[in-house]
C-alpha positions in Angstrom: 26.6 17.5 -7.2 23.5 18.9 -8.8 21.4 16.0 -7.9 22.0 16.6 -4.2 19.3 19.3 -4.6 16.9 17.0 -6.4 13.3 17.0 -5.1 13.4 13.2 -5.1 16.2 13.3 -2.5 14.0 15.3 -0.1 11.2 12.7 -0.4 13.4 10.0 1.2 14.1 11.8 4.4 12.2 9.2 6.4 13.1 5.5 7.1 10.6 3.3 5.2 11.2 0.4 7.7 10.6 2.6 10.7 7.3 3.8 9.1 6.3 0.2 8.5 7.1 -0.7 12.1 4.8 2.0 13.3 1.8 0.5 11.5 -0.8 -1.3 13.7 0.1 -5.0 14.1 -2.9 -6.3 12.3 -2.1 -4.1 9.3 1.5 -5.1 9.3 0.4 -8.8 9.3 -2.0 -8.1 6.4 0.8 -6.4 4.4 3.0 -9.5 4.7 0.4 -11.5 2.8 -0.5 -8.8 0.3 0.1 -9.4 -3.4 1.3 -5.9 -4.1 4.2 -4.1 -2.5 2.3 -1.4 -0.5 4.2 1.5 1.0 3.6 2.2 4.7 2.3 5.7 3.7 -0.2 4.3 1.3 -1.3 1.6 3.7 -1.8 4.1 6.5 -3.8 6.4 4.3 -6.2 3.7 3.1 -6.3 2.1 6.6 -7.4 5.4 8.3 -10.1 6.0 5.6 -11.5 2.5 5.9 -11.5 2.6 9.7 -13.3 5.9 9.7 -15.9 4.6 7.3 -16.4 1.1 8.9 -15.3 1.5 12.5 -14.1 -2.1 12.3 -10.6 -3.5 11.8 -11.8 -6.6 10.0 -13.9 -4.6 7.6 -11.0 -2.2 7.0 -8.7 -5.1 6.1 -11.4 -6.4 3.7 -11.5 -2.9 2.1 -7.8 -3.0 1.6 -8.1 -6.4 0.0 -10.8 -5.1 -2.4 -8.5 -2.1 -3.3 -5.7 -4.5 -4.0 -7.9 -6.8 -6.1 -9.1 -3.9 -8.2 -5.5 -2.7 -8.7 -4.5 -6.1 -9.9 -7.4 -6.4 -12.3 -6.6 -3.0 -13.7 -2.8 -3.4 -14.0 -2.5 -7.1 -14.9 -3.1 -6.7 -18.7 -0.4 -3.9 -18.8 2.1 -5.9 -16.8 1.6 -9.5 -18.2 -0.4 -8.9 -21.4 -4.0 -9.0 -22.3 -4.2 -12.8 -22.3 -3.2 -13.1 -18.6 -6.0 -14.8 -16.7 -7.6 -12.6 -14.1 
């Protein structure tokens, strides 16, 4: 019963699918093609930052793609080994 008071339990008070469904349609479509499993929270955070900076949905989606590519470049050697082609 101790883990019922776990801080991790409180983090999952929201429905992840409902959060995903509230994303803008173009962002949801982009997420279906993404190479990484983005959370709705993370997508929303980066989306709003990119939109504020660029003012354009297409440019914001390109920014998300660049973030994803950088993450893959950084994490690929750790996940698949240093000889994995990038």
